VEXBADREN-129480 format. One line per 10 residues: for each residue x, y, z of C-alpha. Coordinates in nm, 3 decimals. Example, Ala and Ser with C-alpha at 12.3 -4.5 7.8 and 13.67 -1.06 7.14 Angstrom:
# VEXBADREN-129480
1.230/-0.450/0.780 | 1.367/-0.106/0.714
END
This chain:
# VEXBADREN-129480
-4.753/-5.210/1.451 | -4.867/-5.139/1.097 | -4.804/-4.755/1.107 | -4.451/-4.824/1.233 | -4.388/-5.056/0.940 | -4.509/-4.792/0.691 | -4.295/-4.520/0.849 | -3.989/-4.747/0.847 | -4.051/-4.838/0.482 | -4.081/-4.472/0.381
-3.765/-4.382/0.573 | -3.578/-4.668/0.408 | -3.687/-4.551/0.061 | -3.579/-4.193/0.138 | -3.242/-4.313/0.269 | -3.178/-4.520/-0.043 | -3.281/-4.249/-0.291 | -2.991/-4.073/-0.462 | -2.931/-3.729/-0.315 | -2.811/-3.583/-0.648
-2.962/-3.632/-0.990 | -2.788/-3.889/-1.202 | -2.527/-3.755/-1.441 | -2.626/-3.771/-1.807 | -2.478/-4.045/-2.020 | -2.218/-3.968/-2.285 | -2.485/-4.037/-2.548 | -2.720/-3.786/-2.382 | -2.446/-3.522/-2.380 | -2.363/-3.585/-2.746
-2.731/-3.554/-2.839 | -2.757/-3.226/-2.646 | -2.446/-3.088/-2.819 | -2.574/-3.190/-3.162 | -2.905/-3.018/-3.082 | -2.719/-2.698/-2.986 | -2.516/-2.719/-3.307 | -2.841/-2.744/-3.505 | -2.968/-2.431/-3.324 | -2.643/-2.254/-3.416
-2.697/-2.339/-3.783 | -3.061/-2.224/-3.770 | -2.960/-1.895/-3.607 | -2.693/-1.830/-3.872 | -2.942/-1.897/-4.154 | -3.190/-1.660/-3.985 | -2.922/-1.395/-3.927 | -3.013/-1.402/-3.557 | -2.699/-1.301/-3.372 | -2.886/-1.278/-3.040
-2.980/-1.648/-3.071 | -2.618/-1.734/-3.152 | -2.506/-1.546/-2.842 | -2.740/-1.743/-2.614 | -2.561/-2.063/-2.714 | -2.243/-1.939/-2.539 | -2.180/-1.920/-2.163 | -2.157/-1.572/-2.012 | -1.780/-1.609/-1.971 | -1.719/-1.792/-2.298
-1.427/-1.725/-2.529 | -1.395/-1.760/-2.904 | -1.047/-1.814/-3.046 | -1.084/-1.747/-3.420 | -0.803/-1.810/-3.666 | -0.568/-1.520/-3.737 | -0.751/-1.296/-3.490 | -0.748/-1.199/-3.125 | -0.942/-1.385/-2.857 | -1.304/-1.268/-2.816
-1.427/-1.295/-2.456 | -1.775/-1.278/-2.308 | -2.119/-1.342/-2.452 | -2.178/-0.980/-2.563 | -1.847/-0.958/-2.751 | -1.904/-1.301/-2.908 | -2.251/-1.196/-3.022 | -2.096/-0.886/-3.185 | -1.823/-1.105/-3.344 | -2.084/-1.328/-3.509
-2.278/-1.019/-3.615 | -1.970/-0.903/-3.806 | -1.929/-1.248/-3.962 | -2.289/-1.250/-4.081 | -2.258/-0.894/-4.210 | -1.948/-1.003/-4.404 | -2.162/-1.253/-4.594 | -2.182/-1.580/-4.399 | -2.525/-1.726/-4.471 | -2.512/-2.077/-4.329
-2.310/-2.296/-4.099 | -2.332/-2.674/-4.085 | -2.157/-2.816/-3.779 | -2.087/-3.190/-3.771 | -1.993/-3.352/-3.443 | -1.721/-3.611/-3.496 | -1.642/-3.701/-3.136 | -1.745/-3.602/-2.785 | -1.540/-3.672/-2.473 | -1.745/-3.672/-2.155
-1.651/-3.833/-1.826 | -1.915/-3.678/-1.604 | -1.937/-3.337/-1.444 | -2.031/-3.013/-1.613 | -1.789/-3.007/-1.908 | -1.751/-3.200/-2.231 | -1.519/-3.162/-2.528 | -1.634/-3.183/-2.887 | -1.426/-3.222/-3.203 | -1.604/-3.153/-3.528
-1.607/-3.008/-3.875 | -1.781/-2.703/-4.013 | -1.900/-2.599/-4.355 | -1.959/-2.224/-4.384 | -2.143/-2.094/-4.688 | -2.192/-1.743/-4.818 | -2.539/-1.599/-4.864 | -2.516/-1.681/-5.236 | -2.464/-2.050/-5.147 | -2.096/-2.066/-5.239
-1.863/-2.237/-4.992 | -1.693/-1.971/-4.780 | -1.482/-2.210/-4.571 | -1.439/-2.567/-4.456 | -1.294/-2.598/-4.107 | -1.236/-2.818/-3.809 | -1.302/-2.715/-3.451 | -1.272/-2.804/-3.086 | -1.532/-2.681/-2.839 | -1.525/-2.705/-2.462
-1.890/-2.725/-2.361 | -2.011/-2.627/-2.015 | -2.341/-2.728/-1.860 | -2.507/-2.423/-1.705 | -2.849/-2.454/-1.541 | -2.910/-2.778/-1.730 | -2.816/-2.644/-2.074 | -2.497/-2.730/-2.261 | -2.332/-2.405/-2.377 | -2.022/-2.331/-2.582
-1.756/-2.222/-2.334 | -1.434/-2.226/-2.539 | -1.461/-2.231/-2.917 | -1.158/-2.259/-3.146 | -1.137/-2.348/-3.513 | -0.915/-2.324/-3.818 | -0.960/-2.358/-4.189 | -0.887/-2.667/-4.395 | -0.791/-2.439/-4.681 | -0.429/-2.344/-4.734
-0.323/-2.012/-4.592 | -0.308/-1.726/-4.837 | 0.047/-1.653/-4.946 | 0.200/-1.344/-4.791 | 0.198/-1.034/-5.008 | 0.495/-1.013/-5.241 | 0.765/-0.783/-5.118 | 0.899/-0.522/-5.352 | 1.255/-0.584/-5.463 | 1.496/-0.328/-5.321
1.608/-0.070/-5.575 | 1.931/-0.153/-5.757 | 2.229/0.000/-5.578 | 2.403/0.271/-5.771 | 2.777/0.248/-5.787 | 2.956/0.559/-5.672 | 3.300/0.420/-5.738 | 3.459/0.547/-6.054 | 3.602/0.306/-6.300 | 3.984/0.336/-6.288
4.141/0.483/-6.600 | 4.332/0.253/-6.820 | 4.699/0.313/-6.790
END
C-alpha cells in the first residue's frame, strides 16, 4: 500500500505543477529594461556599436527624428556607428514608466541625455521603446525619440529680385 501512496503523491504534485513558467512581474520587467539601458550607455561610452546592436531584436526598427526608418539589427548597428562617429560620447537613459501586462512585450517611456565626446550636451530627448522578450532577454524592438530642444529654423529664403517695369511713363500732355 505504501508504494501506491508514494506514486499517487508524486502524480498529484506533477498534476498541480504549472506547465509554463510564471510570467515576470512588472517590477522584474522594469529592472530588466533598466539593466539593458545601462548596457546601452556603457556600450556608447566604449564606442562598441556591436554591443549596441545586440540590445535590439533581429527585426527591430529605429525611428529617429527627421530621418527615415532604420530596420533590422545590422542597419541599426550601422546607424549607431554613424552617430558615434559624429561625436556622441555618452548616453544616459532614464526609465520614467513601464507598461507591462504579461506576455513578451512591454512599453517604456523615458528620457535621454546625449553628450558629445568633449562632455558637452549634444541633446536632451524623450523616447518610447517597445521591448520584446526573446529567448529570455528583453530587447529593443521599436525605438522612437525626439529632441526636447526647439527645431532649428528653416533656412532663410532669398527675396525675389525686384521686378523691372517695362511700361513707359506716359508723356505729360
